[in-house]
N, C-alpha and C positions, 0 to 999 in steps of 0.2 A: 504494500500500500504506500502511496506517495506520502512523504514527510509533511507536505503542505496540507494534505487532506486530513492527516492525523491532528494537526494543530488547529486548522480553521474549519474543518468539517466540509461536507459537500453542500455547496450553495450554487444553484443555477436556476434561472427563471426560464431558460429556453428548453421547452419539452423535446425539441429535436436533437439537442446536444446531449445524447445519452452517454453515460460513462460506465465502462465495464468495471468488474470487481478489482482489476489490477490498476485502476486509475487512468487507463488510456481511453481516449474517445474512440468511438467506433469508426470515426472518419479518418483516423490516423492510419498510416500504412502498417501492415503487420510486421512484427519484429522477426527478422530472418535468423534462423538457427545457424550456428557455426557449421562449416562444411563437414566436419567429422561427425557431428550429431546427426545431420541430415542423412549422411551415408549409412550410419549405423541403423537408423530407423527404417530406411528403405530396404537395406540388406536383410534385416531380420524379418521384415514384412514379406520378403521374397522367399523366406524359409531357410536362410543361411545361418550357420553357427559361427558366432563371432567371439574371438579370444584376443583381447587387448593385452599387450605385453610391454613392459617398460625397458626390458633389457634381454640379452640373449639367453640368460639363465631361465627367465620366465618362458621364453619361446621353447627352450628345451624341455622344461617341465610340462608345459601344455601339450607339446608334441608327443611326449612319452605317454601322457594320460589319454590322448586320442587313440594311440596304438593299443593301449591296454583295454580301454573301454570297448573297442570294436574287435579285439582279438586279432589285430594285424601285426603283432610282433612276429618276426621271422617269416613274414609273408612276402611275396613278390610285389614290388612296387614299380610302376612305369615311371621312369625318371629320365628326362632329356637334358635338363640343366646340370652341367657338371659342377657348377658353383654350389648348388644345393647338396650334391653328393659329398662334396668336400666339407661343407659347413655342418652336415649332420652325419658325419662318418662314424661317430661313436654309437649310433643306434643300430639295432639288430634287424633291420629289414634288408631284403635282398633286391637289388635293382635288376630290372630286365628291360629289354628293348621290345619285348612281345606284349602287346596290349592284352591278348587273350589269356596270358598266363598271370597277369597282374591283378591284385585286389583293389589297389587305389592308384590314383595319379597324383604325384607330388610335383608341384611347380611354383613358379613365380607368376606374375602377371604384368601387364604394361601399366595399367592405371585402375584406380577404384573410382567409379562414377557416382557422385553424390546424389544427383537428381533422380536416379531410378534404382540405386543400390546394386548396379551391375559391375562386373569385372571385365575389363577390356584386355583381350589377349591377342597374340599374333603368332606368326610362324616362328618367332623367337622362342616361344614356349611349346607349341604343338606341331612344329614343322608344317606339313601340308595335310595333316589329319583333320577330319571333321569331328565336331564335338560328339556326335553319336557313335563314333568309332572308339572313343576313349572310355575308360572304366566309369562305372556309375558313381564311384566315390572319389572325391577330390580333397586334397589338402593344399591350400594356397598360402604361400609365405609372401607378405607384402609389408611395406612401410608407410607411415603416415604421409611422407613426402610424395607419395604416389596418388594422393587424393586430388581429383579435379572436379569442377562443377558439372560438366556435361561431356558427352561423347565427342563433340567437336573440339573441345579443349584437349581431350586425350589424343585425338588424331593429330592435332598440331604438335603435341609433345612427341609422339612417335616419329613424325617427320623430322622434327628438330634434332632428335637424339640419334637418328639413323640417316644422316645426310649422304653418306657414301652408298648405302643400299637400304632402301625403305623395305621393311618386312612385308610379306604378303600374308594372305589368310587371316586378315584382321577380323575379329568377331567379338561378341559380348556373351558372357554367361549371366543369365538373369534369374532363371528358375531353379530353385534349390530344394524343391520338394519332389522327391521321387514317388510317383504314384501311378497305378495302372490306369486310373481314369484321367482323361485329358479334358480340360475345359476349353472353351472357345479361345480364351486369352493365351493359353499355353500351347495352342495347336501349332505343330511344326517346330516347336522348340525341343531342345534336348535337356531335360531336367537332370540335375546332378545333386547328390548328397554332398554338400560342400562345407568344409571347415576353413575358416580364414584366421591365420595367425598374423596379427597385425603388430608390427614393432614400431614403437615411438622413436622417431629419429629426427624430430624437429626441435 
């Protein structure tokens, strides 16, 4: 509540000038949430599992818990990014280049899109494979510096970061609820059971 309203109380003779409970007029523009909060809300609404981590030790702990929770320890994982293989070398999963033999896909992404809670990926992460060809389970490692407002901003970032060779096969992952029944909005999409390990790096 406004400090001035606490002191002076609510006084207005204009019936059209309605004031909400938080002290803001209904005619004032809505307060926009920070980009990280907007992404989190949309991502969870899409069915994603979100794990915020402040350092690498928390990343490791949450990653371990995901493996234990799902029984993925010592299972085959489809992993393309060699940097991830090195970063998580102390874990007991087995990497494979065969999608059919893998239980989950472990990867990075290009950007996290705030306005719809989607993940922007490209051939840097999935080569030329289609989403439907990848395992149903995803674990994505990303950082807060990868948050962007919308897909257009993400596409500009991909172009700026890859001036020598722009990656192909750019797509978004948005549906994170794996179900047999498909509704109209998810028709044609490839739903994934997705965990996001988000590291604070700003």
